[in-house]
C-alpha positions as CSV (number, residue, x, y, z in Angstrom):
1,M,0.0,0.0,0.0
2,G,1.5,3.4,-1.0
3,P,1.3,6.6,0.9
4,V,-1.7,7.9,-1.1
5,D,-3.5,4.6,-0.7
6,A,-3.4,5.1,3.1
7,C,-5.6,8.2,2.8
8,P,-9.4,8.1,3.3
9,P,-11.5,8.4,0.2
10,G,-11.7,12.0,-1.0
11,F,-8.5,13.0,0.8
12,F,-5.6,14.4,-1.2
13,I,-2.1,14.9,0.1
14,S,-0.1,17.5,-1.8
15,S,3.1,17.2,0.3
16,P,5.4,14.2,-0.1
17,S,6.6,14.5,3.5
18,A,3.0,14.6,4.8
19,A,2.3,11.5,2.7
20,R,5.3,9.7,4.2
21,L,4.2,10.8,7.7
22,L,0.7,9.5,7.2
23,A,1.9,6.2,5.7
24,N,4.5,5.7,8.5
25,D,3.6,2.3,10.1
26,E,4.9,3.4,13.5
27,L,2.3,6.2,13.7
28,N,-0.6,4.2,12.4
29,S,0.2,0.9,14.1
30,T,-1.2,1.4,17.7
31,P,-3.3,3.8,19.6
32,H,-0.3,4.4,22.0
33,S,1.9,5.6,19.2
34,R,-0.8,7.9,17.8
35,A,-1.3,9.4,21.2
36,S,2.4,9.8,21.6
37,A,2.6,11.7,18.3
38,L,-0.4,13.8,19.3
39,L,1.2,14.7,22.6
40,K,4.4,15.7,20.8
41,G,2.4,17.9,18.5
42,V,0.6,19.6,21.4
43,A,3.9,20.1,23.2
44,L,5.4,21.7,20.1
45,V,2.5,24.1,19.8
46,L,2.8,25.0,23.5
47,V,6.5,25.7,23.2
48,A,5.9,27.9,20.2
49,A,3.2,29.8,22.1
50,V,5.5,30.4,25.1
51,V,8.3,31.6,22.8
52,L,6.0,34.0,21.0
53,A,4.5,35.3,24.2
54,A,8.0,36.0,25.6
55,C,8.9,38.1,22.6
56,D,8.7,41.8,23.4
57,N,7.4,44.1,20.7
58,A,9.6,47.2,20.8
59,D,6.9,49.3,19.1
60,K,4.4,48.6,21.9
61,P,4.2,51.0,24.8
62,Y,5.4,49.9,28.2
63,L,2.2,51.1,30.0
64,A,-1.3,52.2,29.0
65,F,-4.0,54.1,30.9
66,A,-6.8,51.7,31.8
67,G,-9.7,53.8,33.2
68,G,-9.6,56.4,35.9
69,G,-11.3,59.6,37.0
70,F,-12.5,61.4,40.1
71,I,-13.9,59.8,43.3
72,F,-16.2,61.9,45.5
73,N,-16.6,60.1,48.9
74,Y,-19.6,61.8,50.6
75,R,-19.2,59.6,53.7
76,Q,-15.6,60.8,54.3
77,A,-16.2,64.2,52.7
78,T,-13.2,63.8,50.4
79,A,-12.4,64.0,46.7
80,D,-9.4,62.4,44.9
81,Y,-8.6,61.1,41.4
82,G,-6.5,58.4,40.0
83,F,-6.2,55.7,37.3
84,V,-4.9,52.2,36.6
85,A,-1.8,51.8,34.6
86,R,-1.8,48.5,32.6
87,V,1.5,46.8,31.8
88,E,1.7,46.3,28.0
89,R,5.3,44.8,27.8
90,A,8.1,43.9,30.2
91,L,9.2,46.7,32.5
92,P,12.8,47.1,33.5
93,A,13.8,45.4,36.7
94,G,14.5,47.9,39.5
95,G,12.5,50.6,37.7
96,V,10.0,53.1,39.1
97,I,6.7,54.2,37.7
98,E,5.8,57.8,38.6
99,A,2.5,59.6,38.2
100,Q,2.3,63.4,38.3
101,F,-1.2,64.8,38.9
102,D,-2.3,68.4,38.4
103,N,-3.1,69.8,41.9
104,P,-6.6,71.4,41.8
105,A,-5.6,73.7,44.7
106,G,-2.7,75.0,42.6
107,G,1.0,74.7,43.2
108,A,3.3,71.9,42.4
109,P,1.9,68.7,40.9
110,I,1.1,65.8,43.2
111,V,3.7,63.0,42.6
112,V,3.0,59.3,43.4
113,R,5.7,56.6,42.8
114,Q,5.6,52.8,42.8
115,D,8.5,50.4,42.3
116,V,8.3,48.0,39.4
117,R,7.4,44.5,40.6
118,P,8.2,41.4,38.4
119,G,5.0,39.8,37.0
120,R,2.7,42.6,38.1
121,R,0.2,43.4,35.3
122,S,-1.3,46.7,36.6
123,Y,-0.6,49.5,39.0
124,V,-3.2,51.7,40.7
125,F,-2.3,55.4,41.3
126,R,-4.5,57.7,43.4
127,T,-4.0,61.2,44.9
128,P,-4.4,61.9,48.5
129,P,-7.6,63.8,49.4
130,L,-7.8,67.1,47.4
131,R,-9.2,70.6,47.8
132,G,-10.4,72.9,45.0
133,V,-11.8,70.4,42.5
134,R,-13.9,72.2,39.9
135,A,-16.5,70.8,37.6
136,N,-15.8,70.6,33.8
137,H,-12.1,71.4,34.2
138,D,-9.3,69.2,32.7
139,Y,-6.8,67.9,35.2
140,H,-3.7,66.5,33.5
141,V,-1.7,63.4,34.4
142,V,1.8,62.5,33.3
143,L,2.8,58.8,33.7
144,R,6.6,58.3,33.6
145,L,8.7,55.1,33.6
146,L,12.1,55.5,35.1
147,D,15.1,53.1,35.1
148,T,17.3,52.3,38.1
149,Q,19.2,55.6,37.7
150,K,15.9,57.5,37.6
151,T,16.3,58.3,33.9
152,E,13.1,58.6,32.0
153,I,12.5,55.7,29.6
154,A,8.9,56.5,28.6
155,S,6.3,59.1,29.3
156,Y,2.5,59.1,28.7
157,K,-0.1,61.8,29.2
158,T,-3.8,62.0,29.6
159,S,-6.4,64.2,31.4
160,Y,-9.4,63.7,33.6
161,R,-12.5,65.9,34.0
162,S,-14.8,66.0,37.0
163,S,-18.5,66.3,36.3
164,A,-19.1,67.6,39.9
165,D,-17.7,70.5,41.9
166,Q,-16.1,69.8,45.3
167,S,-18.7,72.1,46.8
168,V,-21.2,69.1,46.6
169,L,-19.3,67.5,49.5
170,P,-20.0,68.4,53.2
171,G,-17.4,70.4,55.1
172,S,-16.7,67.4,57.4
173,P,-17.7,63.7,57.4
174,P,-21.4,63.3,58.3
175,V,-20.9,59.8,59.7
176,V,-18.2,57.9,61.6
177,G,-17.4,54.2,62.0
178,P,-18.5,51.2,60.0
179,G,-22.2,51.5,61.1
180,Y,-22.7,55.0,59.7
181,Q,-23.3,56.5,63.1
182,R,-23.8,60.3,63.0
183,A,-20.6,62.3,63.5
184,P,-20.6,64.3,66.7
185,R,-21.1,68.0,66.2
186,A,-18.2,70.2,66.9
187,P,-18.9,72.7,69.7
């Protein structure tokens, strides 16, 4: 029986090497040898997937903004803003991610830093409680990736806009504790 004769009816083999593989008595002889060949094929595909996943695309950014905005916490009478930075490709070991937030009260930007952690897929950045947040005003954020010598490797910019003014918050927290007990009134 030739290689083409081993094919099921209506099956055509265009490659001589594929025909030899199909006609190979070792692969077609027992279920064990077919399972072994199948496992080898699956292992080859998995190895290829791991190798391709490990490749770093130099055109891809290191980080990307993934959501963010203002948080008005009525219970605590605070407002802040922040975002999530999603890792898009491998970050340098020992590096630092720095976020610079516009300060609604004016003055120097608010700076928040986090060390790069191997295997971490996202980083959350939030400001401390703010004063002076105005509705419909753009507040800019600069996200910087720094190497071990604190030299900038990459920089990304975006802005966030609050739809509410900070005047909607009470002057002090109206409740205290986990049970929402009324806050004592100041004398």
